[in-house]
MILO-698088 format. One record per residue: residue number from 1; residue in three letters; x, y, z of N, C-alpha, C, O in turn. Coordinates in pm, whole numbers, plus 50000, padded with zeros to 5 digits. Example, Ala and Ser with C-alpha at 12.3 -4.5 7.8 and 13.67 -1.06 7.14 Angstrom:
BEGIN
REC pos code  n.c1  n.c2  n.c3 ca.c1 ca.c2 ca.c3  c.c1  c.c2  c.c3  o.c1  o.c2  o.c3
REC   1  Ala 51319 49431 50780 51230 49550 50780 51320 49670 50780 51424 49668 50846
REC   2  Ser 51285 49775 50708 51367 49894 50714 51290 50003 50787 51341 50114 50804
***
This chain:
BEGIN
REC pos code  n.c1  n.c2  n.c3 ca.c1 ca.c2 ca.c3  c.c1  c.c2  c.c3  o.c1  o.c2  o.c3
REC   1  Met 97321 40469 76711 97390 40582 76772 97404 40557 76923 97302 40534 76988
REC   2  Lys 97522 40562 76980 97548 40519 77116 97471 40600 77218 97421 40545 77316
REC   3  Asn 97460 40733 77197 97401 40819 77297 97250 40826 77291 97187 40889 77376
REC   4  Phe 97191 40763 77191 97047 40774 77172 96978 40668 77256 96982 40550 77224
REC   5  Ser 96914 40711 77366 96855 40620 77463 96711 40586 77428 96649 40652 77345
REC   6  Leu 96659 40480 77494 96519 40439 77475 96426 40549 77523 96322 40572 77461
REC   7  Lys 96461 40617 77631 96379 40726 77681 96367 40838 77578 96262 40899 77564
REC   8  Ser 96476 40864 77506 96474 40968 77403 96379 40931 77290 96307 41017 77239
REC   9  Ile 96379 40803 77251 96291 40757 77144 96145 40771 77188 96061 40816 77110
REC  10  Lys 96115 40732 77314 95980 40745 77366 95936 40891 77370 95821 40923 77339
REC  11  Phe 96028 40978 77408 95995 41120 77413 95968 41175 77274 95877 41256 77256
REC  12  Leu 96046 41133 77176 96026 41175 77038 95890 41132 76988 95820 41210 76922
REC  13  Ile 95849 41006 77018 95718 40957 76977 95607 41036 77046 95506 41070 76985
REC  14  Phe 95628 41066 77175 95529 41144 77250 95508 41281 77188 95394 41326 77175
REC  15  Ile 95616 41349 77148 95604 41481 77086 95524 41473 76957 95435 41555 76934
REC  16  Leu 95555 41375 76872 95486 41362 76745 95337 41332 76764 95252 41393 76699
REC  17  Val 95305 41238 76855 95165 41200 76876 95086 41314 76939 94975 41344 76895
REC  18  Ser 95142 41377 77042 95069 41482 77111 95044 41602 77023 94935 41661 77027
REC  19  Thr 95145 41641 76941 95124 41754 76851 95025 41720 76742 94950 41808 76697
REC  20  Ser 95021 41595 76698 94924 41554 76597 94782 41565 76651 94693 41614 76581
REC  21  Ile 94759 41520 76777 94626 41525 76836 94582 41670 76856 94468 41705 76826
REC  22  Leu 94673 41753 76906 94638 41893 76928 94611 41965 76797 94522 42050 76790
REC  23  Ala 94686 41932 76694 94669 41997 76564 94531 41970 76506 94476 42055 76436
REC  24  Gln 94475 41851 76533 94346 41815 76477 94231 41889 76542 94120 41892 76489
REC  25  Thr 94257 41950 76658 94151 42019 76731 94138 42165 76693 94043 42230 76736
REC  26  Thr 94231 42219 76615 94227 42359 76578 94169 42377 76439 94165 42282 76361
REC  27  Glu 94125 42498 76409 94064 42526 76281 94169 42526 76171 94286 42557 76194
REC  28  Val 94125 42490 76051 94214 42488 75937 94196 42618 75860 94086 42650 75815
REC  29  Lys 94304 42692 75846 94301 42817 75769 94411 42810 75665 94520 42759 75690
REC  30  Ser 94382 42862 75549 94481 42861 75444 94566 42987 75450 94515 43097 75470
REC  31  His 94698 42971 75433 94792 43082 75436 94877 43081 75309 94900 42975 75251
REC  32  Pro 94922 43198 75266 95009 43201 75148 95136 43120 75172 95185 43112 75284
REC  33  Thr 95187 43062 75065 95312 42986 75076 95427 43081 75106 95448 43177 75032
REC  34  Pro 95502 43058 75215 95614 43147 75246 95726 43131 75144 95743 43024 75085
REC  35  Pro 95803 43238 75123 95913 43229 75026 96028 43144 75079 96035 43114 75198
REC  36  Met 96117 43106 74987 96238 43033 75023 96357 43127 75001 96403 43142 74887
REC  37  Pro 96409 43191 75107 96519 43286 75090 96653 43216 75071 96685 43118 75139
REC  38  Val 96731 43269 74977 96868 43223 74953 96958 43346 74965 96933 43448 74902
REC  39  Glu 97063 43334 75046 97148 43450 75073 97296 43416 75057 97341 43309 75099
REC  40  Leu 97369 43507 74997 97514 43495 74982 97578 43622 75038 97541 43732 74999
REC  41  Met 97673 43605 75129 97746 43719 75183 97896 43703 75157 97955 43601 75190
REC  42  Leu 97954 43805 75097 98099 43808 75074 98162 43891 75184 98149 44014 75185
REC  43  Gly 98229 43824 75276 98288 43893 75390 98438 43904 75381 98501 43852 75289
REC  44  Asp 98495 43975 75479 98641 43992 75479 98712 43865 75523 98832 43850 75497
REC  45  Arg 98642 43772 75589 98703 43648 75637 98671 43529 75548 98748 43434 75541
REC  46  Gly 98556 43535 75479 98516 43423 75395 98377 43443 75338 98315 43548 75355
REC  47  Leu 98330 43341 75269 98201 43344 75202 98097 43271 75288 98122 43161 75336
REC  48  Asn 97982 43336 75306 97875 43276 75386 97750 43257 75300 97705 43351 75234
REC  49  Phe 97695 43136 75301 97575 43103 75224 97468 43051 75318 97496 42973 75409
REC  50  Gln 97344 43096 75296 97234 43049 75380 97110 43022 75297 97076 43096 75205
REC  51  Leu 97042 42911 75331 96917 42871 75266 96813 42842 75373 96839 42765 75466
REC  52  Asn 96695 42904 75362 96584 42879 75453 96469 42815 75377 96436 42857 75266
REC  53  Thr 96408 42714 75436 96293 42648 75374 96183 42630 75478 96207 42573 75585
REC  54  Thr 96063 42678 75447 95945 42657 75532 95832 42614 75441 95782 42695 75362
REC  55  Lys 95792 42489 75449 95690 42436 75359 95589 42351 75436 95625 42279 75530
REC  56  Lys 95463 42360 75394 95360 42270 75444 95350 42149 75352 95381 42158 75233
REC  57  Phe 95306 42035 75407 95288 41916 75324 95177 41938 75221 95186 41890 75108
REC  58  Arg 95074 42010 75261 94967 42054 75172 94930 42195 75212 94957 42235 75325
REC  59  Pro 94868 42275 75123 94837 42415 75157 94758 42432 75286 94779 42530 75357
REC  60  Thr 94667 42339 75317 94585 42350 75437 94631 42260 75551 94563 42250 75653
REC  61  Ser 94746 42196 75536 94794 42101 75636 94850 42172 75759 94904 42282 75750
REC  62  Arg 94835 42107 75874 94898 42155 75997 95043 42111 76006 95117 42156 76094
REC  63  Phe 95084 42025 75916 95218 41967 75923 95307 42022 75813 95261 42050 75702
REC  64  Gly 95434 42037 75844 95525 42092 75746 95670 42060 75778 95700 41973 75859
REC  65  Phe 95758 42132 75711 95902 42109 75721 95971 42243 75731 95936 42337 75660
REC  66  Phe 96070 42252 75821 96148 42375 75839 96296 42341 75834 96341 42245 75896
REC  67  Asn 96370 42420 75759 96515 42401 75753 96585 42535 75741 96542 42623 75665
REC  68  Val 96692 42551 75814 96784 42662 75793 96924 42604 75790 96968 42538 75884
REC  69  Thr 96994 42628 75680 97128 42573 75660 97224 42684 75623 97198 42764 75534
REC  70  Thr 97336 42689 75693 97438 42790 75670 97572 42723 75643 97615 42635 75718
REC  71  Phe 97637 42764 75535 97773 42719 75505 97868 42838 75515 97833 42949 75476
REC  72  Phe 97986 42814 75568 98092 42915 75565 98215 42853 75501 98256 42743 75537
REC  73  Ala 98275 42926 75405 98394 42877 75336 98504 42981 75344 98485 43097 75305
REC  74  Asp 98616 42940 75393 98734 43026 75400 98789 43050 75260 98799 42956 75181
REC  75  Tyr 98825 43173 75228 98873 43206 75094 98998 43126 75056 99017 43091 74940
REC  76  Lys 99084 43098 75153 99207 43024 75127 99186 42873 75138 99280 42795 75128
REC  77  Asn 99058 42835 75158 99020 42693 75166 99097 42618 75276 99141 42505 75257
REC  78  Val 99112 42685 75390 99166 42618 75508 99055 42530 75563 98957 42581 75617
REC  79  Val 99069 42400 75550 98960 42306 75580 98909 42322 75722 98789 42313 75745
REC  80  Ser 98997 42345 75817 98957 42355 75957 98867 42477 75983 98797 42482 76084
REC  81  Lys 98869 42574 75892 98787 42694 75909 98654 42686 75834 98566 42769 75857
REC  82  Asn 98640 42589 75746 98512 42570 75678 98412 42507 75774 98450 42425 75858
REC  83  Glu 98285 42543 75761 98189 42489 75857 98047 42486 75800 98017 42549 75699
REC  84  Ile 97961 42410 75870 97820 42397 75835 97739 42402 75963 97780 42351 76067
REC  85  Phe 97622 42465 75953 97526 42466 76064 97389 42446 76002 97349 42525 75916
REC  86  Ser 97316 42342 76044 97189 42311 75980 97089 42255 76080 97124 42174 76166
REC  87  Gln 96964 42299 76068 96853 42243 76143 96748 42195 76044 96709 42270 75954
REC  88  Ser 96702 42071 76059 96596 42015 75974 96489 41959 76068 96515 41868 76146
REC  89  Leu 96368 42015 76058 96264 41983 76155 96129 41962 76089 96092 42035 75997
REC  90  Phe 96055 41863 76137 95915 41849 76103 95835 41935 76201 95865 41937 76321
REC  91  Thr 95734 42005 76151 95655 42096 76234 95509 42052 76235 95458 41999 76137
REC  92  Ala 95443 42076 76347 95300 42047 76360 95236 42160 76440 95266 42178 76558
REC  93  Lys 95147 42235 76376 95084 42348 76444 94993 42296 76554 94912 42206 76533
REC  94  Val 95007 42356 76673 94926 42313 76787 94827 42421 76832 94721 42390 76886
REC  95  Trp 94864 42549 76808 94772 42656 76851 94818 42788 76789 94926 42838 76820
REC  96  Lys 94735 42842 76701 94762 42972 76638 94905 42978 76583 94935 42915 76482
REC  97  Lys 94993 43055 76650 95129 43077 76599 95232 42981 76658 95353 42997 76636
REC  98  Leu 95185 42881 76732 95275 42790 76802 95270 42650 76741 95163 42595 76715
REC  99  Ser 95390 42592 76717 95401 42457 76662 95495 42373 76747 95584 42426 76813
REC 100  Gly 95474 42242 76744 95572 42149 76797 95668 42111 76686 95627 42099 76570
REC 101  Val 95796 42091 76718 95896 42056 76617 95979 41939 76666 96003 41923 76786
REC 102  Thr 96023 41857 76572 96117 41750 76603 96198 41716 76479 96146 41719 76368
REC 103  Gly 96324 41684 76498 96412 41655 76385 96555 41644 76433 96584 41575 76531
REC 104  Phe 96645 41713 76363 96785 41705 76403 96858 41834 76370 96816 41913 76286
REC 105  Ser 96968 41852 76440 97057 41965 76420 97196 41912 76391 97240 41814 76452
REC 106  Ile 97266 41977 76298 97402 41937 76262 97491 42060 76262 97457 42162 76204
REC 107  Asn 97605 42050 76328 97708 42152 76308 97844 42087 76316 97860 41979 76373
REC 108  His 97943 42153 76259 98075 42092 76247 98142 42077 76383 98238 42001 76396
REC 109  Phe 98093 42150 76483 98160 42149 76614 98108 42035 76702 98187 41964 76766
REC 110  Ala 97973 42017 76705 97915 41917 76796 97857 41797 76723 97815 41701 76788
REC 111  Gly 97854 41799 76590 97807 41684 76513 97656 41677 76499 97588 41779 76494
REC 112  Phe 97604 41553 76493 97462 41526 76469 97389 41510 76602 97436 41439 76691
REC 113  Lys 97271 41578 76615 97195 41570 76739 97046 41573 76709 96998 41671 76652
REC 114  Pro 96971 41468 76745 96825 41473 76733 96768 41569 76838 96818 41574 76950
REC 115  Thr 96663 41644 76801 96607 41743 76891 96455 41744 76884 96396 41689 76791
REC 116  Ala 96392 41806 76983 96248 41830 76983 96222 41957 77062 96296 41989 77156
REC 117  Gly 96118 42030 77023 96089 42153 77095 95967 42223 77041 95873 42159 76995
REC 118  Leu 95970 42356 77046 95857 42439 77005 95903 42544 76906 96022 42577 76898
REC 119  Gln 95808 42597 76830 95838 42702 76733 95726 42806 76737 95609 42773 76717
REC 120  Phe 95763 42930 76762 95668 43042 76756 95699 43125 76633 95814 43162 76610
REC 121  Val 95597 43153 76553 95616 43232 76430 95510 43340 76421 95390 43312 76429
REC 122  His 95554 43464 76406 95465 43575 76373 95511 43634 76241 95629 43665 76224
REC 123  Ser 95418 43649 76148 95454 43700 76016 95349 43798 75967 95229 43768 75967
REC 124  Asp 95393 43916 75926 95308 44013 75858 95394 44085 75755 95515 44061 75751
REC 125  Pro 95337 44173 75672 95417 44235 75565 95541 44310 75612 95638 44321 75536
REC 126  Lys 95542 44361 75735 95656 44439 75784 95747 44362 75878 95864 44396 75891
REC 127  Leu 95696 44259 75944 95769 44197 76053 95760 44045 76047 95653 43988 76024
REC 128  Leu 95875 43981 76070 95880 43835 76085 95956 43803 76212 96068 43849 76233
REC 129  Val 95892 43723 76299 95955 43681 76424 95949 43528 76432 95842 43470 76419
REC 130  Val 96064 43464 76454 96071 43320 76475 96152 43295 76602 96264 43342 76614
REC 131  Ile 96094 43219 76696 96164 43179 76818 96148 43027 76830 96035 42977 76831
REC 132  Gln 96259 42956 76838 96254 42810 76828 96346 42744 76930 96459 42709 76897
REC 133  Pro 96299 42727 77055 96380 42655 77155 96366 42504 77137 96257 42454 77110
REC 134  Gln 96478 42431 77154 96478 42286 77139 96567 42222 77244 96662 42283 77294
REC 135  Met 96533 42098 77278 96615 42022 77371 96668 41898 77299 96593 41829 77229
REC 136  Gly 96795 41870 77316 96854 41752 77253 96800 41623 77313 96769 41618 77432
REC 137  Leu 96788 41519 77231 96734 41391 77275 96843 41288 77303 96813 41170 77324
REC 138  Thr 96967 41331 77304 97077 41242 77340 97107 41253 77489 97044 41332 77558
REC 139  Glu 97201 41174 77537 97229 41171 77680 97282 41305 77732 97266 41336 77850
REC 140  Ser 97345 41384 77645 97398 41514 77689 97287 41616 77708 97305 41715 77780
REC 141  His 97170 41594 77644 97054 41682 77659 97091 41830 77642 97065 41912 77730
REC 142  His 97152 41862 77530 97189 42001 77505 97065 42086 77480 96960 42034 77442
REC 143  Phe 97079 42215 77501 96973 42311 77472 97016 42393 77352 97130 42437 77343
REC 144  Glu 96923 42415 77260 96953 42494 77141 96836 42588 77112 96720 42546 77118
REC 145  Asn 96865 42712 77082 96759 42807 77048 96796 42884 76921 96905 42940 76910
REC 146  Phe 96703 42884 76826 96717 42962 76703 96615 43075 76709 96499 43051 76741
REC 147  Ser 96658 43197 76678 96566 43310 76676 96598 43400 76558 96713 43413 76517
REC 148  Leu 96494 43461 76505 96509 43547 76388 96410 43662 76397 96292 43641 76429
REC 149  Leu 96457 43782 76370 96372 43900 76365 96403 43977 76237 96516 44023 76217
REC 150  Glu 96302 43990 76150 96315 44068 76028 96220 44187 76034 96103 44172 76066
REC 151  Phe 96273 44305 76002 96191 44426 75992 96208 44478 75850 96319 44513 75810
REC 152  Lys 96099 44483 75772 96109 44509 75628 95994 44596 75578 95913 44552 75497
REC 153  Pro 95988 44721 75626 95882 44811 75579 95908 44856 75435 96023 44864 75391
REC 154  Lys 95799 44885 75362 95809 44935 75225 95812 45088 75225 95741 45153 75301
REC 155  Phe 95897 45145 75136 95899 45290 75117 95790 45330 75018 95705 45414 75048
REC 156  Lys 95795 45270 74901 95693 45293 74800 95707 45184 74693 95816 45135 74665
REC 157  Asp 95595 45149 74636 95591 45048 74530 95675 44925 74569 95640 44853 74662
REC 158  His 95787 44903 74497 95866 44781 74519 95986 44801 74610 96055 44704 74643
REC 159  Trp 96013 44926 74651 96133 44953 74730 96102 44955 74880 95991 44989 74922
REC 160  Gly 96202 44917 74959 96182 44918 75103 96311 44898 75180 96420 44892 75122
REC 161  Leu 96298 44888 75311 96410 44862 75401 96413 44713 75434 96309 44649 75447
REC 162  Tyr 96534 44659 75447 96547 44521 75493 96648 44516 75607 96762 44562 75591
REC 163  Ser 96608 44460 75720 96699 44443 75833 96668 44311 75903 96553 44267 75905
REC 164  Arg 96771 44249 75959 96753 44118 76022 96853 44096 76135 96971 44131 76124
REC 165  Ile 96804 44037 76242 96889 43984 76350 96858 43836 76360 96742 43798 76378
REC 166  Gln 96959 43753 76349 96942 43607 76354 97043 43549 76452 97162 43579 76444
REC 167  Thr 96995 43468 76544 97084 43414 76647 97063 43263 76665 96955 43210 76640
REC 168  Val 97168 43197 76709 97163 43057 76752 97251 43043 76875 97360 43100 76882
REC 169  Ile 97203 42966 76971 97288 42928 77084 97273 42778 77107 97161 42727 77112
REC 170  Asp 97385 42708 77122 97389 42565 77151 97467 42548 77280 97585 42584 77289
REC 171  Tyr 97399 42494 77381 97454 42492 77517 97423 42358 77583 97315 42303 77562
REC 172  Thr 97517 42305 77662 97495 42181 77736 97481 42214 77884 97582 42233 77952
REC 173  Pro 97356 42220 77935 97337 42259 78076 97406 42167 78176 97460 42215 78276
REC 174  Ser 97405 42036 78151 97462 41941 78247 97611 41964 78269 97663 41939 78378
REC 175  Ala 97680 42012 78166 97823 42039 78177 97852 42187 78193 97967 42229 78203
REC 176  Asn 97744 42268 78195 97759 42413 78201 97857 42461 78094 97947 42541 78120
REC 177  Ser 97835 42410 77973 97933 42432 77865 97867 42492 77741 97766 42440 77693
REC 178  His 97924 42598 77690 97883 42658 77564 97945 42578 77449 98065 42550 77451
REC 179  Asn 97863 42543 77349 97914 42467 77235 97936 42557 77113 98047 42567 77060
REC 180  Arg 97828 42621 77070 97835 42701 76946 97723 42804 76947 97611 42772 76986
REC 181  Ser 97751 42923 76905 97648 43025 76891 97691 43126 76786 97808 43135 76750
REC 182  Tyr 97593 43202 76738 97624 43310 76644 97519 43420 76654 97408 43399 76702
REC 183  Val 97558 43539 76605 97467 43651 76586 97494 43705 76446 97605 43750 76416
REC 184  Tyr 97391 43700 76360 97403 43752 76224 97322 43881 76213 97205 43884 76252
REC 185  Leu 97384 43986 76161 97318 44115 76144 97316 44151 75996 97416 44137 75927
REC 186  Arg 97201 44198 75948 97187 44243 75809 97112 44377 75807 97015 44397 75880
REC 187  Phe 97160 44467 75721 97092 44596 75704 97111 44642 75561 97223 44653 75511
REC 188  Gly 96998 44669 75494 97010 44710 75354 96877 44752 75295 96788 44801 75365
REC 189  Thr 96865 44731 75165 96750 44775 75086 96685 44655 75020 96752 44557 74985
REC 190  Ser 96555 44664 75002 96484 44558 74929 96423 44615 74802 96377 44730 74800
REC 191  Tyr 96423 44535 74697 96355 44570 74571 96282 44445 74524 96344 44344 74489
REC 192  Lys 96150 44453 74523 96066 44337 74493 96106 44223 74586 96098 44238 74708
REC 193  Asn 96149 44110 74532 96185 43997 74619 96337 43981 74632 96387 43871 74655
REC 194  Tyr 96411 44092 74617 96557 44091 74634 96595 44186 74747 96533 44291 74766
REC 195  Gln 96698 44147 74823 96751 44232 74930 96902 44235 74919 96965 44135 74884
REC 196  Phe 96961 44350 74950 97106 44364 74944 97151 44474 75039 97075 44566 75068
REC 197  Gly 97276 44463 75087 97328 44563 75179 97450 44512 75253 97529 44436 75198
REC 198  Leu 97464 44554 75380 97579 44520 75462 97541 44412 75563 97428 44406 75611
REC 199  Gly 97639 44327 75595 97615 44222 75693 97736 44201 75782 97849 44230 75743
REC 200  Asn 97710 44150 75901 97819 44116 75993 97782 43989 76068 97674 43981 76127
REC 201  Asn 97870 43892 76067 97851 43766 76139 97944 43761 76259 98065 43778 76246
REC 202  Phe 97887 43738 76376 97966 43715 76497 97949 43568 76535 97839 43526 76571
REC 203  Asp 98055 43491 76526 98052 43348 76555 98130 43318 76682 98240 43371 76703
REC 204  Phe 98072 43232 76768 98134 43198 76896 98148 43046 76905 98055 42972 76872
REC 205  Tyr 98267 43000 76950 98299 42858 76947 98347 42809 77083 98425 42876 77150
REC 206  Gly 98299 42690 77122 98353 42618 77235 98327 42680 77372 98265 42785 77382
REC 207  Pro 98375 42613 77476 98354 42660 77614 98410 42799 77641 98359 42871 77726
REC 208  Thr 98514 42838 77567 98575 42970 77589 98505 43080 77510 98538 43197 77524
REC 209  Lys 98408 43042 77426 98334 43137 77341 98428 43218 77252 98412 43339 77236
REC 210  His 98525 43148 77194 98617 43214 77101 98538 43279 76988 98452 43215 76927
REC 211  Arg 98566 43406 76959 98485 43482 76863 98559 43505 76732 98678 43537 76730
REC 212  Glu 98484 43489 76621 98532 43523 76488 98429 43615 76421 98309 43587 76427
REC 213  Asn 98474 43724 76360 98385 43817 76291 98401 43804 76140 98509 43771 76090
REC 214  Asn 98293 43829 76068 98297 43829 75922 98208 43943 75873 98085 43935 75881
REC 215  Phe 98269 44049 75822 98196 44168 75779 98201 44180 75628 98306 44160 75568
REC 216  Gly 98087 44212 75565 98087 44224 75420 97953 44269 75364 97875 44335 75433
REC 217  Thr 97928 44234 75240 97805 44271 75171 97726 44144 75138 97784 44038 75115
REC 218  Phe 97593 44156 75137 97510 44040 75113 97412 44067 74998 97374 44181 74972
REC 219  Leu 97372 43960 74932 97268 43962 74832 97173 43847 74864 97216 43734 74885
REC 220  Arg 97044 43877 74869 96943 43780 74912 96828 43781 74812 96787 43887 74764
REC 221  Ala 96776 43663 74782 96662 43651 74691 96558 43560 74754 96593 43460 74816
REC 222  Glu 96431 43595 74738 96321 43514 74791 96250 43446 74674 96194 43514 74587
REC 223  Phe 96252 43314 74672 96190 43237 74566 96055 43184 74614 96044 43133 74726
REC 224  Phe 95953 43194 74531 95819 43149 74566 95781 43024 74488 95671 42971 74505
***
């Protein structure tokens, strides 16, 4: 890859080694396996599909894998409007709710980019918070941040509220240029491990931050 410099490779190795050493110094606690959510939204502009994966290599391991992948397909199959946004990262817990991450990000607008950064996760029965800032390891050194906030209190037994705000921003500081960002909103009801309701996607493209909206209904399932 032309833009992938020797300094970037050294930095990637440094992140992996340093997070490994720090991870070995913390206590090992076992946590329940997080679910794998799969979501489909039928909007007025097109179909949106999302898959999230958070897995440890072993139940007590400090190391794991994180992925969030989103596909959008235009109903009329206009190829230029179809798109993908995906992050695939290896994670290493360094302290309580904080992990080091490294891997790559792919989107149809800016292509393939290796990244490294940090991941903060807070999870309890009512609230999930994920904040994941990353810096690109190519010569452009783009900045990317993924964040997610879920509020999901239970009403009684298996029923409850489900709401989510999910954002991504991809920015190149050296060029003072916006590449790609989005804000996804969800509000609905949960029953056992299923969620359904209304959703709205706000997508922003390029330096001009051209905006496209997609409003519709969503169905989400959590697989364990």
